[in-house]
ChimeraX commands (.cxc) that place a marker at each C-alpha (Angstrom):
marker #1 position -142.24,56.61,-123.55 radius 0.5
marker #1 position -141.00,60.19,-123.85 radius 0.5
marker #1 position -142.37,61.13,-120.42 radius 0.5
marker #1 position -140.80,58.02,-118.91 radius 0.5
marker #1 position -137.37,58.93,-120.36 radius 0.5
marker #1 position -137.70,62.48,-119.03 radius 0.5
marker #1 position -138.56,61.08,-115.61 radius 0.5
marker #1 position -135.54,58.73,-115.62 radius 0.5
marker #1 position -133.17,61.50,-116.74 radius 0.5
marker #1 position -134.57,63.84,-114.07 radius 0.5
marker #1 position -134.04,61.23,-111.35 radius 0.5
marker #1 position -130.45,60.62,-112.50 radius 0.5
marker #1 position -129.74,64.37,-112.55 radius 0.5
marker #1 position -131.10,64.76,-109.01 radius 0.5
marker #1 position -128.99,61.82,-107.77 radius 0.5
marker #1 position -125.87,63.24,-109.42 radius 0.5
marker #1 position -126.48,66.74,-108.00 radius 0.5
marker #1 position -126.99,65.33,-104.52 radius 0.5
marker #1 position -123.72,63.38,-104.75 radius 0.5
marker #1 position -121.84,66.31,-106.28 radius 0.5
marker #1 position -123.09,68.95,-103.85 radius 0.5
marker #1 position -122.55,66.75,-100.78 radius 0.5
marker #1 position -118.91,66.22,-101.80 radius 0.5
marker #1 position -118.29,69.88,-102.62 radius 0.5
marker #1 position -120.04,71.11,-99.48 radius 0.5
marker #1 position -117.92,68.75,-97.35 radius 0.5
marker #1 position -114.71,69.87,-99.03 radius 0.5
marker #1 position -113.95,66.48,-100.59 radius 0.5
marker #1 position -114.17,68.05,-104.05 radius 0.5
marker #1 position -112.65,71.48,-104.66 radius 0.5
marker #1 position -114.03,73.40,-107.60 radius 0.5
marker #1 position -112.21,75.27,-110.33 radius 0.5
marker #1 position -113.64,78.50,-111.63 radius 0.5
marker #1 position -113.04,77.51,-115.26 radius 0.5
marker #1 position -114.18,74.71,-117.57 radius 0.5
marker #1 position -110.89,74.67,-119.44 radius 0.5
marker #1 position -107.81,76.84,-119.72 radius 0.5
marker #1 position -105.51,77.49,-122.69 radius 0.5
marker #1 position -102.59,79.73,-121.87 radius 0.5
marker #1 position -104.00,82.95,-120.39 radius 0.5
marker #1 position -107.51,82.19,-121.63 radius 0.5
marker #1 position -110.06,80.66,-119.28 radius 0.5
marker #1 position -113.58,79.62,-120.15 radius 0.5
marker #1 position -115.17,80.28,-116.79 radius 0.5
marker #1 position -118.25,78.54,-115.47 radius 0.5
marker #1 position -119.71,81.94,-114.53 radius 0.5
marker #1 position -119.62,83.24,-118.11 radius 0.5
marker #1 position -120.80,79.93,-119.56 radius 0.5
marker #1 position -123.80,79.71,-117.23 radius 0.5
marker #1 position -124.85,83.31,-117.87 radius 0.5
marker #1 position -124.73,82.70,-121.63 radius 0.5
marker #1 position -126.60,79.42,-121.17 radius 0.5
marker #1 position -129.30,81.23,-119.20 radius 0.5
marker #1 position -129.65,83.84,-121.95 radius 0.5
marker #1 position -129.86,81.20,-124.70 radius 0.5
marker #1 position -132.48,79.08,-122.90 radius 0.5
marker #1 position -134.53,82.13,-121.94 radius 0.5
marker #1 position -134.36,83.41,-125.53 radius 0.5
marker #1 position -135.62,80.07,-126.85 radius 0.5
marker #1 position -138.48,79.87,-124.32 radius 0.5
marker #1 position -139.74,83.34,-125.25 radius 0.5
marker #1 position -139.16,82.92,-129.00 radius 0.5
marker #1 position -141.46,79.91,-129.16 radius 0.5
marker #1 position -144.29,82.05,-127.76 radius 0.5
marker #1 position -144.02,85.04,-130.09 radius 0.5
marker #1 position -146.80,83.79,-132.35 radius 0.5
marker #1 position -149.18,83.63,-129.40 radius 0.5
marker #1 position -148.62,87.33,-128.67 radius 0.5
marker #1 position -148.44,88.45,-132.32 radius 0.5
marker #1 position -144.86,89.69,-132.04 radius 0.5
marker #1 position -142.57,89.93,-135.07 radius 0.5
marker #1 position -139.45,87.75,-134.54 radius 0.5
marker #1 position -137.09,90.37,-136.01 radius 0.5
marker #1 position -138.39,92.98,-133.57 radius 0.5
marker #1 position -137.84,90.58,-130.71 radius 0.5
marker #1 position -134.30,89.71,-131.88 radius 0.5
marker #1 position -133.34,93.38,-132.14 radius 0.5
marker #1 position -134.72,94.11,-128.67 radius 0.5
marker #1 position -132.80,91.15,-127.20 radius 0.5
marker #1 position -129.56,92.30,-128.83 radius 0.5
marker #1 position -129.79,95.78,-127.35 radius 0.5
marker #1 position -131.13,94.43,-124.07 radius 0.5
marker #1 position -128.03,92.28,-123.56 radius 0.5
marker #1 position -125.72,95.24,-124.24 radius 0.5
marker #1 position -127.65,97.58,-121.94 radius 0.5
marker #1 position -127.88,94.98,-119.18 radius 0.5
marker #1 position -124.11,94.39,-119.19 radius 0.5
marker #1 position -123.44,98.14,-119.09 radius 0.5
marker #1 position -126.06,98.63,-116.38 radius 0.5
marker #1 position -124.70,95.78,-114.26 radius 0.5
marker #1 position -121.19,97.21,-114.43 radius 0.5
marker #1 position -122.13,100.87,-113.86 radius 0.5
marker #1 position -124.27,99.94,-110.86 radius 0.5
marker #1 position -121.44,97.95,-109.28 radius 0.5
marker #1 position -118.80,100.62,-109.98 radius 0.5
marker #1 position -120.98,103.35,-108.43 radius 0.5
marker #1 position -121.31,101.53,-105.11 radius 0.5
marker #1 position -117.67,100.40,-105.10 radius 0.5
marker #1 position -116.27,103.75,-106.23 radius 0.5
marker #1 position -114.87,105.02,-102.93 radius 0.5
marker #1 position -113.67,101.59,-101.84 radius 0.5
marker #1 position -111.93,100.51,-105.04 radius 0.5
marker #1 position -112.54,102.15,-108.43 radius 0.5
marker #1 position -111.58,105.69,-107.40 radius 0.5
marker #1 position -108.13,104.27,-106.65 radius 0.5
marker #1 position -107.95,102.02,-109.73 radius 0.5
marker #1 position -110.03,103.71,-112.48 radius 0.5
marker #1 position -108.38,101.57,-115.18 radius 0.5
marker #1 position -110.24,98.57,-113.68 radius 0.5
marker #1 position -113.65,100.00,-114.57 radius 0.5
marker #1 position -113.69,98.48,-118.05 radius 0.5
marker #1 position -112.16,95.15,-116.98 radius 0.5
marker #1 position -115.38,93.27,-116.34 radius 0.5
marker #1 position -113.51,89.97,-116.72 radius 0.5
marker #1 position -112.05,90.71,-113.28 radius 0.5
marker #1 position -115.56,90.49,-111.84 radius 0.5
marker #1 position -118.01,93.06,-110.58 radius 0.5
marker #1 position -121.54,92.87,-112.03 radius 0.5
marker #1 position -124.75,93.62,-110.12 radius 0.5
marker #1 position -128.07,92.02,-111.08 radius 0.5
marker #1 position -130.12,95.08,-110.14 radius 0.5
marker #1 position -128.05,97.15,-112.56 radius 0.5
marker #1 position -128.62,94.54,-115.26 radius 0.5
marker #1 position -132.39,94.66,-114.67 radius 0.5
marker #1 position -132.41,98.45,-114.88 radius 0.5
marker #1 position -130.38,98.33,-118.08 radius 0.5
marker #1 position -132.64,95.74,-119.72 radius 0.5
marker #1 position -135.83,97.59,-118.81 radius 0.5
marker #1 position -134.37,100.92,-120.02 radius 0.5
marker #1 position -133.37,99.26,-123.29 radius 0.5
marker #1 position -136.88,97.85,-123.75 radius 0.5
marker #1 position -138.43,101.27,-123.15 radius 0.5
marker #1 position -136.12,103.00,-125.62 radius 0.5
marker #1 position -136.59,100.29,-128.25 radius 0.5
marker #1 position -140.39,100.33,-128.10 radius 0.5
marker #1 position -140.44,104.14,-128.32 radius 0.5
marker #1 position -137.86,104.50,-131.09 radius 0.5
marker #1 position -138.75,101.49,-133.26 radius 0.5
marker #1 position -141.42,102.41,-135.78 radius 0.5
marker #1 position -144.43,100.08,-135.80 radius 0.5
marker #1 position -142.96,97.95,-133.01 radius 0.5
marker #1 position -145.05,94.80,-132.68 radius 0.5
marker #1 position -145.03,94.87,-128.88 radius 0.5
marker #1 position -145.52,97.52,-126.22 radius 0.5
marker #1 position -143.11,98.46,-123.46 radius 0.5
marker #1 position -144.98,96.54,-120.77 radius 0.5
marker #1 position -145.50,93.56,-123.05 radius 0.5
marker #1 position -141.75,93.54,-123.62 radius 0.5
marker #1 position -140.93,93.70,-119.92 radius 0.5
marker #1 position -143.42,90.89,-119.30 radius 0.5
marker #1 position -141.58,88.70,-121.79 radius 0.5
marker #1 position -138.29,89.59,-120.08 radius 0.5
marker #1 position -139.43,89.00,-116.52 radius 0.5
marker #1 position -141.26,85.77,-117.36 radius 0.5
marker #1 position -137.90,84.08,-118.02 radius 0.5
marker #1 position -135.43,86.31,-116.15 radius 0.5
marker #1 position -135.66,84.25,-112.93 radius 0.5
marker #1 position -134.52,81.18,-114.87 radius 0.5
marker #1 position -131.41,83.01,-116.06 radius 0.5
marker #1 position -130.78,84.17,-112.49 radius 0.5
marker #1 position -131.23,80.63,-111.17 radius 0.5
marker #1 position -128.59,79.34,-113.59 radius 0.5
marker #1 position -126.28,82.31,-113.07 radius 0.5
marker #1 position -126.08,81.71,-109.33 radius 0.5
marker #1 position -124.30,78.43,-110.04 radius 0.5
marker #1 position -121.50,80.55,-111.47 radius 0.5
marker #1 position -121.06,82.00,-107.96 radius 0.5
marker #1 position -120.90,78.42,-106.71 radius 0.5
marker #1 position -117.93,77.56,-108.95 radius 0.5
marker #1 position -116.23,80.83,-107.97 radius 0.5
marker #1 position -116.78,80.27,-104.22 radius 0.5
marker #1 position -118.39,83.70,-103.92 radius 0.5
marker #1 position -121.68,85.29,-102.87 radius 0.5
marker #1 position -122.01,82.79,-100.02 radius 0.5
marker #1 position -123.58,83.48,-96.65 radius 0.5
marker #1 position -122.28,83.71,-93.12 radius 0.5
marker #1 position -120.77,80.85,-91.11 radius 0.5
marker #1 position -123.11,78.00,-90.20 radius 0.5
marker #1 position -123.15,74.46,-88.80 radius 0.5
marker #1 position -126.34,73.41,-90.56 radius 0.5
marker #1 position -126.29,69.94,-92.18 radius 0.5
marker #1 position -126.11,71.53,-95.67 radius 0.5
marker #1 position -123.22,73.85,-94.78 radius 0.5
marker #1 position -120.77,74.59,-97.60 radius 0.5
marker #1 position -116.99,74.37,-97.31 radius 0.5
marker #1 position -115.14,77.44,-98.65 radius 0.5
marker #1 position -111.35,77.22,-99.23 radius 0.5
marker #1 position -109.22,79.65,-97.18 radius 0.5
marker #1 position -108.22,81.64,-100.27 radius 0.5
marker #1 position -111.88,82.44,-101.00 radius 0.5
marker #1 position -112.98,83.45,-97.52 radius 0.5
marker #1 position -114.02,87.04,-96.95 radius 0.5
marker #1 position -111.85,89.24,-94.67 radius 0.5
marker #1 position -112.86,88.65,-91.07 radius 0.5
marker #1 position -114.11,85.12,-91.75 radius 0.5
marker #1 position -110.76,83.40,-92.23 radius 0.5
marker #1 position -111.16,81.17,-89.15 radius 0.5
marker #1 position -114.47,79.72,-90.37 radius 0.5
marker #1 position -114.66,76.82,-92.82 radius 0.5
marker #1 position -118.37,76.31,-93.49 radius 0.5
marker #1 position -120.90,78.85,-94.75 radius 0.5
marker #1 position -124.50,79.19,-95.94 radius 0.5
marker #1 position -124.77,78.12,-99.62 radius 0.5
marker #1 position -126.85,81.17,-100.49 radius 0.5
marker #1 position -126.33,80.54,-104.18 radius 0.5
marker #1 position -128.40,77.35,-103.77 radius 0.5
marker #1 position -131.13,79.03,-101.73 radius 0.5
marker #1 position -131.56,81.77,-104.32 radius 0.5
marker #1 position -131.27,79.43,-107.29 radius 0.5
marker #1 position -134.03,77.11,-106.07 radius 0.5
marker #1 position -136.46,79.93,-105.26 radius 0.5
marker #1 position -135.65,81.79,-108.50 radius 0.5
marker #1 position -136.47,78.62,-110.43 radius 0.5
marker #1 position -139.81,78.32,-108.63 radius 0.5
marker #1 position -140.54,81.98,-109.41 radius 0.5
marker #1 position -139.72,81.27,-113.07 radius 0.5
marker #1 position -142.17,78.34,-113.20 radius 0.5
marker #1 position -144.91,80.55,-111.78 radius 0.5
marker #1 position -144.28,83.64,-113.94 radius 0.5
marker #1 position -143.69,81.75,-117.17 radius 0.5
marker #1 position -147.11,80.14,-116.81 radius 0.5
marker #1 position -148.77,83.27,-115.43 radius 0.5
marker #1 position -147.73,85.33,-118.45 radius 0.5
marker #1 position -150.07,83.26,-120.63 radius 0.5
marker #1 position -153.00,83.80,-118.27 radius 0.5
marker #1 position -152.50,87.45,-117.25 radius 0.5
marker #1 position -155.38,89.90,-117.66 radius 0.5
marker #1 position -153.27,92.95,-118.52 radius 0.5
marker #1 position -149.78,93.74,-119.79 radius 0.5
marker #1 position -147.41,94.64,-116.96 radius 0.5
marker #1 position -148.80,92.19,-114.42 radius 0.5
marker #1 position -145.95,89.71,-114.91 radius 0.5
marker #1 position -143.41,92.50,-114.50 radius 0.5
marker #1 position -145.03,93.73,-111.30 radius 0.5
marker #1 position -145.16,90.23,-109.85 radius 0.5
marker #1 position -141.51,89.70,-110.74 radius 0.5
marker #1 position -140.55,92.86,-108.84 radius 0.5
marker #1 position -142.44,91.60,-105.79 radius 0.5
marker #1 position -141.44,87.93,-105.77 radius 0.5
marker #1 position -137.79,88.28,-106.75 radius 0.5
marker #1 position -137.29,91.18,-104.35 radius 0.5
marker #1 position -138.75,89.26,-101.41 radius 0.5
marker #1 position -136.37,86.42,-102.19 radius 0.5
marker #1 position -133.37,88.73,-102.64 radius 0.5
marker #1 position -134.11,90.67,-99.44 radius 0.5
marker #1 position -133.79,87.67,-97.13 radius 0.5
marker #1 position -130.90,86.15,-99.11 radius 0.5
marker #1 position -128.98,89.42,-98.81 radius 0.5
marker #1 position -129.32,89.35,-95.03 radius 0.5
marker #1 position -127.22,86.15,-95.04 radius 0.5
marker #1 position -124.48,87.25,-97.43 radius 0.5
marker #1 position -121.01,88.44,-96.43 radius 0.5
marker #1 position -120.16,90.45,-99.58 radius 0.5
marker #1 position -123.01,92.98,-99.86 radius 0.5
marker #1 position -122.66,96.40,-101.44 radius 0.5
marker #1 position -123.37,99.11,-98.87 radius 0.5
marker #1 position -124.74,102.65,-98.94 radius 0.5
marker #1 position -123.51,103.86,-95.57 radius 0.5
marker #1 position -124.59,101.07,-93.23 radius 0.5
marker #1 position -127.49,99.95,-95.41 radius 0.5
marker #1 position -127.23,96.95,-97.72 radius 0.5
marker #1 position -127.98,98.37,-101.16 radius 0.5
marker #1 position -129.67,95.20,-102.45 radius 0.5
marker #1 position -132.05,95.15,-99.48 radius 0.5
marker #1 position -132.94,98.81,-99.92 radius 0.5
marker #1 position -133.56,98.36,-103.65 radius 0.5
marker #1 position -135.56,95.18,-102.95 radius 0.5
marker #1 position -137.84,96.99,-100.51 radius 0.5
marker #1 position -138.43,99.79,-103.02 radius 0.5
marker #1 position -139.22,97.26,-105.77 radius 0.5
marker #1 position -141.63,95.34,-103.53 radius 0.5
marker #1 position -143.59,98.52,-102.80 radius 0.5
marker #1 position -143.38,99.66,-106.42 radius 0.5
marker #1 position -144.46,96.23,-107.67 radius 0.5
marker #1 position -147.53,96.16,-105.41 radius 0.5
marker #1 position -148.68,99.63,-106.51 radius 0.5
marker #1 position -147.88,98.80,-110.14 radius 0.5
marker #1 position -149.97,95.63,-110.05 radius 0.5
marker #1 position -152.95,97.40,-108.44 radius 0.5
marker #1 position -152.73,100.34,-110.85 radius 0.5
marker #1 position -152.53,98.08,-113.94 radius 0.5
marker #1 position -155.49,95.99,-112.78 radius 0.5
marker #1 position -157.61,99.15,-112.35 radius 0.5
marker #1 position -156.57,101.29,-115.29 radius 0.5
marker #1 position -155.03,99.24,-118.13 radius 0.5
marker #1 position -156.82,97.56,-121.01 radius 0.5
marker #1 position -157.50,93.83,-120.81 radius 0.5
marker #1 position -155.19,91.63,-122.90 radius 0.5
marker #1 position -157.03,90.36,-125.97 radius 0.5
marker link #1:1,2 radius 0.2
marker link #1:2,3 radius 0.2
marker link #1:3,4 radius 0.2
marker link #1:4,5 radius 0.2
marker link #1:5,6 radius 0.2
marker link #1:6,7 radius 0.2
marker link #1:7,8 radius 0.2
marker link #1:8,9 radius 0.2
marker link #1:9,10 radius 0.2
marker link #1:10,11 radius 0.2
marker link #1:11,12 radius 0.2
marker link #1:12,13 radius 0.2
marker link #1:13,14 radius 0.2
marker link #1:14,15 radius 0.2
marker link #1:15,16 radius 0.2
marker link #1:16,17 radius 0.2
marker link #1:17,18 radius 0.2
marker link #1:18,19 radius 0.2
marker link #1:19,20 radius 0.2
marker link #1:20,21 radius 0.2
marker link #1:21,22 radius 0.2
marker link #1:22,23 radius 0.2
marker link #1:23,24 radius 0.2
marker link #1:24,25 radius 0.2
marker link #1:25,26 radius 0.2
marker link #1:26,27 radius 0.2
marker link #1:27,28 radius 0.2
marker link #1:28,29 radius 0.2
marker link #1:29,30 radius 0.2
marker link #1:30,31 radius 0.2
marker link #1:31,32 radius 0.2
marker link #1:32,33 radius 0.2
marker link #1:33,34 radius 0.2
marker link #1:34,35 radius 0.2
marker link #1:35,36 radius 0.2
marker link #1:36,37 radius 0.2
marker link #1:37,38 radius 0.2
marker link #1:38,39 radius 0.2
marker link #1:39,40 radius 0.2
marker link #1:40,41 radius 0.2
marker link #1:41,42 radius 0.2
marker link #1:42,43 radius 0.2
marker link #1:43,44 radius 0.2
marker link #1:44,45 radius 0.2
marker link #1:45,46 radius 0.2
marker link #1:46,47 radius 0.2
marker link #1:47,48 radius 0.2
marker link #1:48,49 radius 0.2
marker link #1:49,50 radius 0.2
marker link #1:50,51 radius 0.2
marker link #1:51,52 radius 0.2
marker link #1:52,53 radius 0.2
marker link #1:53,54 radius 0.2
marker link #1:54,55 radius 0.2
marker link #1:55,56 radius 0.2
marker link #1:56,57 radius 0.2
marker link #1:57,58 radius 0.2
marker link #1:58,59 radius 0.2
marker link #1:59,60 radius 0.2
marker link #1:60,61 radius 0.2
marker link #1:61,62 radius 0.2
marker link #1:62,63 radius 0.2
marker link #1:63,64 radius 0.2
marker link #1:64,65 radius 0.2
marker link #1:65,66 radius 0.2
marker link #1:66,67 radius 0.2
marker link #1:67,68 radius 0.2
marker link #1:68,69 radius 0.2
marker link #1:69,70 radius 0.2
marker link #1:70,71 radius 0.2
marker link #1:71,72 radius 0.2
marker link #1:72,73 radius 0.2
marker link #1:73,74 radius 0.2
marker link #1:74,75 radius 0.2
marker link #1:75,76 radius 0.2
marker link #1:76,77 radius 0.2
marker link #1:77,78 radius 0.2
marker link #1:78,79 radius 0.2
marker link #1:79,80 radius 0.2
marker link #1:80,81 radius 0.2
marker link #1:81,82 radius 0.2
marker link #1:82,83 radius 0.2
marker link #1:83,84 radius 0.2
marker link #1:84,85 radius 0.2
marker link #1:85,86 radius 0.2
marker link #1:86,87 radius 0.2
marker link #1:87,88 radius 0.2
marker link #1:88,89 radius 0.2
marker link #1:89,90 radius 0.2
marker link #1:90,91 radius 0.2
marker link #1:91,92 radius 0.2
marker link #1:92,93 radius 0.2
marker link #1:93,94 radius 0.2
marker link #1:94,95 radius 0.2
marker link #1:95,96 radius 0.2
marker link #1:96,97 radius 0.2
marker link #1:97,98 radius 0.2
marker link #1:98,99 radius 0.2
marker link #1:99,100 radius 0.2
marker link #1:100,101 radius 0.2
marker link #1:101,102 radius 0.2
marker link #1:102,103 radius 0.2
marker link #1:103,104 radius 0.2
marker link #1:104,105 radius 0.2
marker link #1:105,106 radius 0.2
marker link #1:106,107 radius 0.2
marker link #1:107,108 radius 0.2
marker link #1:108,109 radius 0.2
marker link #1:109,110 radius 0.2
marker link #1:110,111 radius 0.2
marker link #1:111,112 radius 0.2
marker link #1:112,113 radius 0.2
marker link #1:113,114 radius 0.2
marker link #1:114,115 radius 0.2
marker link #1:115,116 radius 0.2
marker link #1:116,117 radius 0.2
marker link #1:117,118 radius 0.2
marker link #1:118,119 radius 0.2
marker link #1:119,120 radius 0.2
marker link #1:120,121 radius 0.2
marker link #1:121,122 radius 0.2
marker link #1:122,123 radius 0.2
marker link #1:123,124 radius 0.2
marker link #1:124,125 radius 0.2
marker link #1:125,126 radius 0.2
marker link #1:126,127 radius 0.2
marker link #1:127,128 radius 0.2
marker link #1:128,129 radius 0.2
marker link #1:129,130 radius 0.2
marker link #1:130,131 radius 0.2
marker link #1:131,132 radius 0.2
marker link #1:132,133 radius 0.2
marker link #1:133,134 radius 0.2
marker link #1:134,135 radius 0.2
marker link #1:135,136 radius 0.2
marker link #1:136,137 radius 0.2
marker link #1:137,138 radius 0.2
marker link #1:138,139 radius 0.2
marker link #1:139,140 radius 0.2
marker link #1:140,141 radius 0.2
marker link #1:141,142 radius 0.2
marker link #1:142,143 radius 0.2
marker link #1:143,144 radius 0.2
marker link #1:144,145 radius 0.2
marker link #1:145,146 radius 0.2
marker link #1:146,147 radius 0.2
marker link #1:147,148 radius 0.2
marker link #1:148,149 radius 0.2
marker link #1:149,150 radius 0.2
marker link #1:150,151 radius 0.2
marker link #1:151,152 radius 0.2
marker link #1:152,153 radius 0.2
marker link #1:153,154 radius 0.2
marker link #1:154,155 radius 0.2
marker link #1:155,156 radius 0.2
marker link #1:156,157 radius 0.2
marker link #1:157,158 radius 0.2
marker link #1:158,159 radius 0.2
marker link #1:159,160 radius 0.2
marker link #1:160,161 radius 0.2
marker link #1:161,162 radius 0.2
marker link #1:162,163 radius 0.2
marker link #1:163,164 radius 0.2
marker link #1:164,165 radius 0.2
marker link #1:165,166 radius 0.2
marker link #1:166,167 radius 0.2
marker link #1:167,168 radius 0.2
marker link #1:168,169 radius 0.2
marker link #1:169,170 radius 0.2
marker link #1:170,171 radius 0.2
marker link #1:171,172 radius 0.2
marker link #1:172,173 radius 0.2
marker link #1:173,174 radius 0.2
marker link #1:174,175 radius 0.2
marker link #1:175,176 radius 0.2
marker link #1:176,177 radius 0.2
marker link #1:177,178 radius 0.2
marker link #1:178,179 radius 0.2
marker link #1:179,180 radius 0.2
marker link #1:180,181 radius 0.2
marker link #1:181,182 radius 0.2
marker link #1:182,183 radius 0.2
marker link #1:183,184 radius 0.2
marker link #1:184,185 radius 0.2
marker link #1:185,186 radius 0.2
marker link #1:186,187 radius 0.2
marker link #1:187,188 radius 0.2
marker link #1:188,189 radius 0.2
marker link #1:189,190 radius 0.2
marker link #1:190,191 radius 0.2
marker link #1:191,192 radius 0.2
marker link #1:192,193 radius 0.2
marker link #1:193,194 radius 0.2
marker link #1:194,195 radius 0.2
marker link #1:195,196 radius 0.2
marker link #1:196,197 radius 0.2
marker link #1:197,198 radius 0.2
marker link #1:198,199 radius 0.2
marker link #1:199,200 radius 0.2
marker link #1:200,201 radius 0.2
marker link #1:201,202 radius 0.2
marker link #1:202,203 radius 0.2
marker link #1:203,204 radius 0.2
marker link #1:204,205 radius 0.2
marker link #1:205,206 radius 0.2
marker link #1:206,207 radius 0.2
marker link #1:207,208 radius 0.2
marker link #1:208,209 radius 0.2
marker link #1:209,210 radius 0.2
marker link #1:210,211 radius 0.2
marker link #1:211,212 radius 0.2
marker link #1:212,213 radius 0.2
marker link #1:213,214 radius 0.2
marker link #1:214,215 radius 0.2
marker link #1:215,216 radius 0.2
marker link #1:216,217 radius 0.2
marker link #1:217,218 radius 0.2
marker link #1:218,219 radius 0.2
marker link #1:219,220 radius 0.2
marker link #1:220,221 radius 0.2
marker link #1:221,222 radius 0.2
marker link #1:222,223 radius 0.2
marker link #1:223,224 radius 0.2
marker link #1:224,225 radius 0.2
marker link #1:225,226 radius 0.2
marker link #1:226,227 radius 0.2
marker link #1:227,228 radius 0.2
marker link #1:228,229 radius 0.2
marker link #1:229,230 radius 0.2
marker link #1:230,231 radius 0.2
marker link #1:231,232 radius 0.2
marker link #1:232,233 radius 0.2
marker link #1:233,234 radius 0.2
marker link #1:234,235 radius 0.2
marker link #1:235,236 radius 0.2
marker link #1:236,237 radius 0.2
marker link #1:237,238 radius 0.2
marker link #1:238,239 radius 0.2
marker link #1:239,240 radius 0.2
marker link #1:240,241 radius 0.2
marker link #1:241,242 radius 0.2
marker link #1:242,243 radius 0.2
marker link #1:243,244 radius 0.2
marker link #1:244,245 radius 0.2
marker link #1:245,246 radius 0.2
marker link #1:246,247 radius 0.2
marker link #1:247,248 radius 0.2
marker link #1:248,249 radius 0.2
marker link #1:249,250 radius 0.2
marker link #1:250,251 radius 0.2
marker link #1:251,252 radius 0.2
marker link #1:252,253 radius 0.2
marker link #1:253,254 radius 0.2
marker link #1:254,255 radius 0.2
marker link #1:255,256 radius 0.2
marker link #1:256,257 radius 0.2
marker link #1:257,258 radius 0.2
marker link #1:258,259 radius 0.2
marker link #1:259,260 radius 0.2
marker link #1:260,261 radius 0.2
marker link #1:261,262 radius 0.2
marker link #1:262,263 radius 0.2
marker link #1:263,264 radius 0.2
marker link #1:264,265 radius 0.2
marker link #1:265,266 radius 0.2
marker link #1:266,267 radius 0.2
marker link #1:267,268 radius 0.2
marker link #1:268,269 radius 0.2
marker link #1:269,270 radius 0.2
marker link #1:270,271 radius 0.2
marker link #1:271,272 radius 0.2
marker link #1:272,273 radius 0.2
marker link #1:273,274 radius 0.2
marker link #1:274,275 radius 0.2
marker link #1:275,276 radius 0.2
marker link #1:276,277 radius 0.2
marker link #1:277,278 radius 0.2
marker link #1:278,279 radius 0.2
marker link #1:279,280 radius 0.2
marker link #1:280,281 radius 0.2
marker link #1:281,282 radius 0.2
marker link #1:282,283 radius 0.2
marker link #1:283,284 radius 0.2
marker link #1:284,285 radius 0.2
marker link #1:285,286 radius 0.2
marker link #1:286,287 radius 0.2
marker link #1:287,288 radius 0.2
marker link #1:288,289 radius 0.2
view
């Protein structure tokens, strides 16, 4: 009975999403960036979905701690600091690559993250750095650095898949103009400079969200079957970076280092690093007991 109800709910959700997306993509429904607004305060979809992704990911990992012999309080502390470091990392990364173009002229905007400007690669760096520091500083920590990053990367793609829907409600992070059947209408006020005459664009948020979700399903299951700590992390670097590399080639709002798209450069480096990391761990690390 339970499986039948889950099946029915899943079918209804798929039908609703198809109806909703087809109407938004055609321009029949125009989205608002917020869920509700009271005076100057807005509860934005972007913030809500990021928090939702964190909460669901936290729950999915928490229910596995007993399997890995990890103390819940250690995990909770690591998550707390990981969230702080990831927010700082996401902001610092974005500010660095937008310094000449914007923040050098408006330095007071650096701390105003509610105006937008977070980069996922910076968040990943921040979270991994936080995990390293925590496992080295915390006395008798019940998990190692690589075990911690495996827990993180086993659910991180799910958070990314949900977070991309925040871009959808903001009409941002979309791709170039297209006439494909699933083209997405973008209101004139949200079109990037130079693309004002185009109405329909690649819904790159959807491309990335779907593939990130598939990566999550694979890594979340793989983490239970891995031979050695660090394998899940290495595979995340490879799989997510492959996905991000091709998605970035479609986008119209990339960060650049000279004429190079920063996200593509970082993705290439992570793919190579992930491959060598996986091979090295398989050859030299101890087997998970």
